[in-house]
N, CA, C and O atoms as CSV, one atom per row, in Angstrom:
chain,resi,resn,atom,element,x,y,z
A,1,MET,N,N,-77.239,-6.168,25.308
A,1,MET,CA,C,-76.764,-6.849,26.478
A,1,MET,C,C,-75.708,-5.965,27.140
A,1,MET,O,O,-74.734,-5.574,26.497
A,2,LEU,N,N,-75.893,-5.656,28.395
A,2,LEU,CA,C,-74.959,-4.815,29.132
A,2,LEU,C,C,-73.982,-5.671,29.923
A,2,LEU,O,O,-74.323,-6.753,30.402
A,3,ARG,N,N,-72.732,-5.152,30.053
A,3,ARG,CA,C,-71.706,-5.828,30.835
A,3,ARG,C,C,-70.883,-4.793,31.571
A,3,ARG,O,O,-70.902,-3.613,31.220
A,4,GLY,N,N,-70.174,-5.219,32.568
A,4,GLY,CA,C,-69.206,-4.385,33.253
A,4,GLY,C,C,-69.789,-3.092,33.799
A,4,GLY,O,O,-70.818,-3.088,34.476
A,5,LEU,N,N,-69.105,-1.991,33.488
A,5,LEU,CA,C,-69.517,-0.679,33.991
A,5,LEU,C,C,-70.906,-0.284,33.505
A,5,LEU,O,O,-71.662,0.344,34.246
A,6,ALA,N,N,-71.251,-0.642,32.273
A,6,ALA,CA,C,-72.575,-0.288,31.745
A,6,ALA,C,C,-73.674,-0.989,32.543
A,6,ALA,O,O,-74.711,-0.391,32.828
A,7,LEU,N,N,-73.453,-2.239,32.901
A,7,LEU,CA,C,-74.435,-2.975,33.711
A,7,LEU,C,C,-74.531,-2.371,35.114
A,7,LEU,O,O,-75.627,-2.209,35.650
A,8,ASP,N,N,-73.395,-2.046,35.696
A,8,ASP,CA,C,-73.401,-1.397,37.016
A,8,ASP,C,C,-74.150,-0.071,36.965
A,8,ASP,O,O,-74.940,0.235,37.859
A,9,HIS,N,N,-73.902,0.718,35.915
A,9,HIS,CA,C,-74.581,2.007,35.756
A,9,HIS,C,C,-76.091,1.808,35.647
A,9,HIS,O,O,-76.860,2.562,36.243
A,10,TYR,N,N,-76.513,0.812,34.898
A,10,TYR,CA,C,-77.942,0.542,34.738
A,10,TYR,C,C,-78.581,0.217,36.086
A,10,TYR,O,O,-79.598,0.809,36.447
A,11,TYR,N,N,-77.996,-0.712,36.828
A,11,TYR,CA,C,-78.593,-1.117,38.101
A,11,TYR,C,C,-78.526,-0.005,39.149
A,11,TYR,O,O,-79.411,0.090,39.999
A,12,THR,N,N,-77.505,0.823,39.102
A,12,THR,CA,C,-77.354,1.886,40.080
A,12,THR,C,C,-78.233,3.093,39.787
A,12,THR,O,O,-78.806,3.679,40.706
A,13,ASN,N,N,-78.346,3.471,38.513
A,13,ASN,CA,C,-78.979,4.743,38.166
A,13,ASN,C,C,-80.264,4.657,37.348
A,13,ASN,O,O,-81.062,5.594,37.375
A,14,LEU,N,N,-80.485,3.580,36.634
A,14,LEU,CA,C,-81.595,3.571,35.677
A,14,LEU,C,C,-82.683,2.545,35.964
A,14,LEU,O,O,-83.783,2.676,35.428
A,15,LYS,N,N,-82.434,1.551,36.769
A,15,LYS,CA,C,-83.385,0.457,36.944
A,15,LYS,C,C,-84.571,0.816,37.826
A,15,LYS,O,O,-85.546,0.066,37.854
A,16,SER,N,N,-84.529,1.911,38.534
A,16,SER,CA,C,-85.565,2.233,39.518
A,16,SER,C,C,-86.974,2.254,38.928
A,16,SER,O,O,-87.924,1.883,39.616
A,17,ASN,N,N,-87.135,2.677,37.671
A,17,ASN,CA,C,-88.458,2.737,37.045
A,17,ASN,C,C,-88.355,2.316,35.576
A,17,ASN,O,O,-88.529,3.152,34.689
A,18,PRO,N,N,-88.076,1.032,35.302
A,18,PRO,CA,C,-87.843,0.601,33.920
A,18,PRO,C,C,-89.076,0.692,33.016
A,18,PRO,O,O,-88.934,0.873,31.807
A,19,LEU,N,N,-90.279,0.569,33.579
A,19,LEU,CA,C,-91.472,0.609,32.734
A,19,LEU,C,C,-91.840,2.028,32.336
A,19,LEU,O,O,-92.486,2.235,31.309
A,20,GLY,N,N,-91.440,3.006,33.135
A,20,GLY,CA,C,-91.770,4.397,32.843
A,20,GLY,C,C,-90.784,5.068,31.916
A,20,GLY,O,O,-90.987,6.220,31.534
A,21,VAL,N,N,-89.721,4.377,31.546
A,21,VAL,CA,C,-88.680,4.960,30.695
A,21,VAL,C,C,-88.564,4.129,29.430
A,21,VAL,O,O,-88.478,2.902,29.481
A,22,SER,N,N,-88.562,4.816,28.291
A,22,SER,CA,C,-88.463,4.095,27.019
A,22,SER,C,C,-87.042,3.578,26.813
A,22,SER,O,O,-86.093,4.050,27.439
A,23,PHE,N,N,-86.922,2.612,25.933
A,23,PHE,CA,C,-85.626,2.030,25.615
A,23,PHE,C,C,-84.687,3.105,25.068
A,23,PHE,O,O,-83.509,3.131,25.424
A,24,ASP,N,N,-85.193,3.993,24.206
A,24,ASP,CA,C,-84.373,5.061,23.636
A,24,ASP,C,C,-83.817,5.984,24.718
A,24,ASP,O,O,-82.666,6.413,24.644
A,25,LYS,N,N,-84.638,6.286,25.721
A,25,LYS,CA,C,-84.172,7.155,26.810
A,25,LYS,C,C,-83.122,6.448,27.666
A,25,LYS,O,O,-82.171,7.079,28.127
A,26,LEU,N,N,-83.290,5.142,27.879
A,26,LEU,CA,C,-82.272,4.376,28.596
A,26,LEU,C,C,-80.948,4.382,27.835
A,26,LEU,O,O,-79.881,4.541,28.429
A,27,CYS,N,N,-81.028,4.209,26.524
A,27,CYS,CA,C,-79.815,4.242,25.695
A,27,CYS,C,C,-79.160,5.614,25.751
A,27,CYS,O,O,-77.940,5.719,25.882
A,28,GLU,N,N,-79.955,6.650,25.653
A,28,GLU,CA,C,-79.425,8.018,25.698
A,28,GLU,C,C,-78.776,8.315,27.048
A,28,GLU,O,O,-77.709,8.927,27.098
A,29,ALA,N,N,-79.399,7.895,28.126
A,29,ALA,CA,C,-78.839,8.128,29.459
A,29,ALA,C,C,-77.512,7.387,29.631
A,29,ALA,O,O,-76.570,7.920,30.218
A,30,THR,N,N,-77.443,6.178,29.126
A,30,THR,CA,C,-76.200,5.404,29.207
A,30,THR,C,C,-75.113,6.047,28.363
A,30,THR,O,O,-73.967,6.157,28.800
A,31,ARG,N,N,-75.466,6.473,27.154
A,31,ARG,CA,C,-74.504,7.139,26.268
A,31,ARG,C,C,-73.987,8.431,26.903
A,31,ARG,O,O,-72.786,8.700,26.870
A,32,ASN,N,N,-74.880,9.221,27.474
A,32,ASN,CA,C,-74.462,10.472,28.118
A,32,ASN,C,C,-73.543,10.212,29.306
A,32,ASN,O,O,-72.609,10.973,29.560
A,33,TYR,N,N,-73.818,9.129,30.029
A,33,TYR,CA,C,-72.982,8.803,31.178
A,33,TYR,C,C,-71.553,8.475,30.744
A,33,TYR,O,O,-70.591,8.914,31.373
A,34,PHE,N,N,-71.420,7.701,29.665
A,34,PHE,CA,C,-70.101,7.269,29.225
A,34,PHE,C,C,-69.449,8.195,28.204
A,34,PHE,O,O,-68.232,8.143,28.030
A,35,GLU,N,N,-70.216,9.031,27.531
A,35,GLU,CA,C,-69.651,9.888,26.497
A,35,GLU,C,C,-70.054,11.346,26.660
A,35,GLU,O,O,-69.862,12.142,25.741
A,36,GLY,N,N,-70.604,11.706,27.799
A,36,GLY,CA,C,-71.061,13.067,28.038
A,36,GLY,C,C,-69.919,14.010,28.410
A,36,GLY,O,O,-68.749,13.635,28.333
A,37,PRO,N,N,-70.262,15.236,28.815
A,37,PRO,CA,C,-69.259,16.256,29.121
A,37,PRO,C,C,-68.275,15.843,30.228
A,37,PRO,O,O,-67.082,16.131,30.138
A,38,GLU,N,N,-68.775,15.175,31.262
A,38,GLU,CA,C,-67.884,14.762,32.352
A,38,GLU,C,C,-66.859,13.740,31.854
A,38,GLU,O,O,-65.684,13.794,32.218
A,39,TYR,N,N,-67.321,12.815,31.022
A,39,TYR,CA,C,-66.430,11.814,30.435
A,39,TYR,C,C,-65.360,12.492,29.590
A,39,TYR,O,O,-64.181,12.153,29.685
A,40,LYS,N,N,-65.768,13.443,28.767
A,40,LYS,CA,C,-64.823,14.148,27.894
A,40,LYS,C,C,-63.808,14.945,28.714
A,40,LYS,O,O,-62.638,15.012,28.338
A,41,ARG,N,N,-64.235,15.548,29.825
A,41,ARG,CA,C,-63.299,16.275,30.698
A,41,ARG,C,C,-62.286,15.316,31.311
A,41,ARG,O,O,-61.103,15.640,31.422
A,42,ASP,N,N,-62.755,14.131,31.710
A,42,ASP,CA,C,-61.846,13.135,32.283
A,42,ASP,C,C,-60.819,12.676,31.252
A,42,ASP,O,O,-59.639,12.532,31.572
A,43,ILE,N,N,-61.258,12.451,30.033
A,43,ILE,CA,C,-60.341,12.041,28.963
A,43,ILE,C,C,-59.331,13.145,28.691
A,43,ILE,O,O,-58.148,12.864,28.504
A,44,LEU,N,N,-59.777,14.399,28.665
A,44,LEU,CA,C,-58.868,15.521,28.438
A,44,LEU,C,C,-57.841,15.622,29.569
A,44,LEU,O,O,-56.678,15.937,29.319
A,45,THR,N,N,-58.260,15.358,30.804
A,45,THR,CA,C,-57.333,15.356,31.931
A,45,THR,C,C,-56.278,14.265,31.752
A,45,THR,O,O,-55.091,14.498,31.980
A,46,GLN,N,N,-56.716,13.074,31.344
A,46,GLN,CA,C,-55.766,11.985,31.078
A,46,GLN,C,C,-54.830,12.359,29.931
A,46,GLN,O,O,-53.628,12.098,29.994
A,47,TRP,N,N,-55.387,12.973,28.881
A,47,TRP,CA,C,-54.613,13.420,27.723
A,47,TRP,C,C,-53.510,14.382,28.165
A,47,TRP,O,O,-52.354,14.242,27.765
A,48,ASN,N,N,-53.878,15.352,28.985
A,48,ASN,CA,C,-52.917,16.357,29.436
A,48,ASN,C,C,-51.854,15.767,30.359
A,48,ASN,O,O,-50.732,16.269,30.401
A,49,ALA,N,N,-52.186,14.720,31.090
A,49,ALA,CA,C,-51.241,14.105,32.022
A,49,ALA,C,C,-50.302,13.105,31.353
A,49,ALA,O,O,-49.304,12.704,31.952
A,50,THR,N,N,-50.604,12.701,30.137
A,50,THR,CA,C,-49.803,11.698,29.445
A,50,THR,C,C,-48.503,12.321,28.939
A,50,THR,O,O,-48.507,13.299,28.192
A,51,LYS,N,N,-47.391,11.722,29.369
A,51,LYS,CA,C,-46.065,12.217,28.992
A,51,LYS,C,C,-45.145,11.036,28.718
A,51,LYS,O,O,-45.333,9.949,29.265
A,52,LEU,N,N,-44.165,11.255,27.878
A,52,LEU,CA,C,-43.214,10.199,27.556
A,52,LEU,C,C,-42.471,9.744,28.811
A,52,LEU,O,O,-42.255,8.545,28.989
A,53,ARG,N,N,-42.080,10.659,29.674
A,53,ARG,CA,C,-41.353,10.313,30.902
A,53,ARG,C,C,-42.173,9.351,31.759
A,53,ARG,O,O,-41.621,8.410,32.329
A,54,THR,N,N,-43.478,9.577,31.854
A,54,THR,CA,C,-44.346,8.699,32.638
A,54,THR,C,C,-44.383,7.297,32.037
A,54,THR,O,O,-44.332,6.301,32.759
A,55,VAL,N,N,-44.473,7.229,30.704
A,55,VAL,CA,C,-44.502,5.927,30.027
A,55,VAL,C,C,-43.175,5.197,30.241
A,55,VAL,O,O,-43.163,3.990,30.483
A,56,ILE,N,N,-42.060,5.925,30.152
A,56,ILE,CA,C,-40.746,5.313,30.371
A,56,ILE,C,C,-40.634,4.794,31.799
A,56,ILE,O,O,-40.132,3.692,32.024
A,57,ASP,N,N,-41.099,5.584,32.765
A,57,ASP,CA,C,-41.028,5.168,34.170
A,57,ASP,C,C,-41.873,3.926,34.453
A,57,ASP,O,O,-41.517,3.115,35.308
A,58,LYS,N,N,-42.981,3.775,33.743
A,58,LYS,CA,C,-43.854,2.602,33.936
A,58,LYS,C,C,-43.332,1.374,33.203
A,58,LYS,O,O,-43.702,0.250,33.542
A,59,ASN,N,N,-42.475,1.576,32.197
A,59,ASN,CA,C,-41.987,0.480,31.354
A,59,ASN,C,C,-40.466,0.481,31.324
A,59,ASN,O,O,-39.859,0.657,30.267
A,60,THR,N,N,-39.857,0.286,32.477
A,60,THR,CA,C,-38.400,0.391,32.591
A,60,THR,C,C,-37.656,-0.650,31.754
A,60,THR,O,O,-36.504,-0.436,31.377
A,61,GLU,N,N,-38.306,-1.768,31.465
A,61,GLU,CA,C,-37.650,-2.833,30.703
A,61,GLU,C,C,-37.680,-2.585,29.193
A,61,GLU,O,O,-37.058,-3.326,28.431
A,62,LYS,N,N,-38.396,-1.554,28.762
A,62,LYS,CA,C,-38.543,-1.282,27.324
A,62,LYS,C,C,-37.636,-0.140,26.899
A,62,LYS,O,O,-37.258,0.715,27.701
A,63,SER,N,N,-37.296,-0.150,25.611
A,63,SER,CA,C,-36.456,0.917,25.062
A,63,SER,C,C,-37.274,2.195,24.898
A,63,SER,O,O,-38.502,2.181,24.990
A,64,THR,N,N,-36.576,3.289,24.657
A,64,THR,CA,C,-37.251,4.574,24.471
A,64,THR,C,C,-38.156,4.539,23.241
A,64,THR,O,O,-39.244,5.115,23.256
A,65,ILE,N,N,-37.720,3.874,22.191
A,65,ILE,CA,C,-38.542,3.761,20.974
A,65,ILE,C,C,-39.830,2.994,21.274
A,65,ILE,O,O,-40.906,3.392,20.825
A,66,GLU,N,N,-39.729,1.903,22.026
A,66,GLU,CA,C,-40.925,1.145,22.389
A,66,GLU,C,C,-41.857,1.989,23.262
A,66,GLU,O,O,-43.077,1.927,23.113
A,67,CYS,N,N,-41.283,2.772,24.165
A,67,CYS,CA,C,-42.095,3.643,25.017
A,67,CYS,C,C,-42.772,4.732,24.189
A,67,CYS,O,O,-43.914,5.101,24.464
A,68,LEU,N,N,-42.084,5.239,23.190
A,68,LEU,CA,C,-42.696,6.233,22.300
A,68,LEU,C,C,-43.875,5.620,21.553
A,68,LEU,O,O,-44.906,6.270,21.376
A,69,GLN,N,N,-43.729,4.387,21.119
A,69,GLN,CA,C,-44.840,3.703,20.442
A,69,GLN,C,C,-46.019,3.509,21.392
A,69,GLN,O,O,-47.172,3.648,20.985
A,70,ILE,N,N,-45.740,3.190,22.645
A,70,ILE,CA,C,-46.808,3.057,23.652
A,70,ILE,C,C,-47.491,4.400,23.851
A,70,ILE,O,O,-48.719,4.467,23.921
A,71,LEU,N,N,-46.709,5.472,23.943
A,71,LEU,CA,C,-47.266,6.818,24.095
A,71,LEU,C,C,-48.200,7.159,22.941
A,71,LEU,O,O,-49.308,7.649,23.158
A,72,ILE,N,N,-47.762,6.903,21.732
A,72,ILE,CA,C,-48.586,7.200,20.547
A,72,ILE,C,C,-49.868,6.377,20.573
A,72,ILE,O,O,-50.948,6.897,20.294
A,73,LYS,N,N,-49.750,5.087,20.908
A,73,LYS,CA,C,-50.940,4.226,20.990
A,73,LYS,C,C,-51.912,4.733,22.047
A,73,LYS,O,O,-53.121,4.782,21.817
A,74,ASP,N,N,-51.381,5.111,23.208
A,74,ASP,CA,C,-52.237,5.633,24.282
A,74,ASP,C,C,-52.935,6.923,23.856
A,74,ASP,O,O,-54.118,7.112,24.139
A,75,LEU,N,N,-52.208,7.809,23.180
A,75,LEU,CA,C,-52.808,9.063,22.731
A,75,LEU,C,C,-53.869,8.816,21.668
A,75,LEU,O,O,-54.914,9.467,21.680
A,76,TRP,N,N,-53.621,7.890,20.752
A,76,TRP,CA,C,-54.642,7.560,19.748
A,76,TRP,C,C,-55.911,7.050,20.419
A,76,TRP,O,O,-57.026,7.406,20.035
A,77,HIS,N,N,-55.714,6.204,21.434
A,77,HIS,CA,C,-56.866,5.659,22.154
A,77,HIS,C,C,-57.639,6.784,22.858
A,77,HIS,O,O,-58.866,6.841,22.779
A,78,LEU,N,N,-56.921,7.669,23.540
A,78,LEU,CA,C,-57.573,8.775,24.240
A,78,LEU,C,C,-58.224,9.758,23.276
A,78,LEU,O,O,-59.257,10.349,23.591
A,79,GLN,N,N,-57.624,9.934,22.103
A,79,GLN,CA,C,-58.122,10.903,21.130
A,79,GLN,C,C,-59.580,10.635,20.751
A,79,GLN,O,O,-60.338,11.572,20.499
A,80,HIS,N,N,-59.967,9.375,20.712
A,80,HIS,CA,C,-61.346,9.025,20.350
A,80,HIS,C,C,-62.358,9.504,21.387
A,80,HIS,O,O,-63.533,9.684,21.064
A,81,GLY,N,N,-61.919,9.711,22.624
A,81,GLY,CA,C,-62.813,10.176,23.668
A,81,GLY,C,C,-62.850,11.680,23.831
A,81,GLY,O,O,-63.669,12.207,24.584
A,82,LEU,N,N,-61.955,12.385,23.120
A,82,LEU,CA,C,-61.926,13.845,23.211
A,82,LEU,C,C,-63.122,14.458,22.498
A,82,LEU,O,O,-63.793,13.803,21.702
A,83,ASP,N,N,-63.373,15.716,22.795
A,83,ASP,CA,C,-64.377,16.479,22.063
A,83,ASP,C,C,-64.023,16.440,20.574
A,83,ASP,O,O,-62.845,16.436,20.220
A,84,VAL,N,N,-65.016,16.412,19.718
A,84,VAL,CA,C,-64.813,16.275,18.277
A,84,VAL,C,C,-63.858,17.343,17.736
A,84,VAL,O,O,-63.067,17.065,16.834
A,85,LYS,N,N,-63.926,18.550,18.274
A,85,LYS,CA,C,-63.067,19.639,17.790
A,85,LYS,C,C,-61.598,19.395,18.103
A,85,LYS,O,O,-60.726,19.999,17.479
A,86,LEU,N,N,-61.315,18.528,19.051
A,86,LEU,CA,C,-59.936,18.267,19.451
A,86,LEU,C,C,-59.357,17.004,18.828
A,86,LEU,O,O,-58.218,16.645,19.126
A,87,ARG,N,N,-60.096,16.335,17.988
A,87,ARG,CA,C,-59.642,15.077,17.389
A,87,ARG,C,C,-58.883,15.297,16.087
A,87,ARG,O,O,-58.997,14.489,15.166
A,88,THR,N,N,-58.133,16.348,15.995
A,88,THR,CA,C,-57.423,16.653,14.756
A,88,THR,C,C,-55.987,16.144,14.816
A,88,THR,O,O,-55.441,15.904,15.893
A,89,ASP,N,N,-55.387,15.984,13.637
A,89,ASP,CA,C,-53.991,15.578,13.566
A,89,ASP,C,C,-53.087,16.652,14.158
A,89,ASP,O,O,-52.074,16.332,14.780
A,90,ASP,N,N,-53.441,17.921,13.971
A,90,ASP,CA,C,-52.640,19.016,14.529
A,90,ASP,C,C,-52.627,18.965,16.054
A,90,ASP,O,O,-51.586,19.203,16.667
A,91,PHE,N,N,-53.758,18.662,16.670
A,91,PHE,CA,C,-53.837,18.577,18.124
A,91,PHE,C,C,-52.989,17.405,18.629
A,91,PHE,O,O,-52.294,17.527,19.637
A,92,LEU,N,N,-53.050,16.281,17.931
A,92,LEU,CA,C,-52.241,15.110,18.282
A,92,LEU,C,C,-50.757,15.431,18.111
A,92,LEU,O,O,-49.951,15.101,18.981
A,93,HIS,N,N,-50.397,16.059,17.020
A,93,HIS,CA,C,-49.008,16.435,16.757
A,93,HIS,C,C,-48.480,17.354,17.861
A,93,HIS,O,O,-47.376,17.153,18.367
A,94,ASN,N,N,-49.260,18.342,18.223
A,94,ASN,CA,C,-48.880,19.263,19.291
A,94,ASN,C,C,-48.678,18.517,20.612
A,94,ASN,O,O,-47.732,18.801,21.347
A,95,LYS,N,N,-49.562,17.567,20.913
A,95,LYS,CA,C,-49.445,16.806,22.153
A,95,LYS,C,C,-48.191,15.948,22.143
A,95,LYS,O,O,-47.512,15.842,23.164
A,96,LEU,N,N,-47.870,15.337,21.014
A,96,LEU,CA,C,-46.658,14.531,20.929
A,96,LEU,C,C,-45.420,15.368,21.208
A,96,LEU,O,O,-44.501,14.920,21.894
A,97,ILE,N,N,-45.398,16.570,20.682
A,97,ILE,CA,C,-44.248,17.465,20.915
A,97,ILE,C,C,-44.155,17.834,22.390
A,97,ILE,O,O,-43.073,17.774,22.974
A,98,THR,N,N,-45.264,18.211,22.992
A,98,THR,CA,C,-45.208,18.615,24.407
A,98,THR,C,C,-44.999,17.434,25.342
A,98,THR,O,O,-44.428,17.601,26.420
A,99,ALA,N,N,-45.447,16.246,24.956
A,99,ALA,CA,C,-45.289,15.069,25.799
A,99,ALA,C,C,-43.845,14.584,25.846
A,99,ALA,O,O,-43.418,13.937,26.803
A,100,CYS,N,N,-43.112,14.909,24.804
A,100,CYS,CA,C,-41.713,14.451,24.735
A,100,CYS,C,C,-40.773,15.489,25.301
A,100,CYS,O,O,-39.561,15.276,25.326
């Protein structure tokens, strides 16, 4: 069952010839759209733009420690979308140092 962006993607890009395309190919096309090279580049761009100062500016009512926790949570979330070679603890550690 598709919802949200996946449903929009199906109706916009894949529904034109549903009988001529196998279910496996539809799944692969959807996966590539959401997890393909363009998606990974977008996640890397977000990763590179994430900084502690930005989190603090967006959360003025929170303490620096709370903002640091938000930063770490955001980076963990983004890390899952990075290329497999970049999902290491060393890469995350390096990003935390540069983000602060």
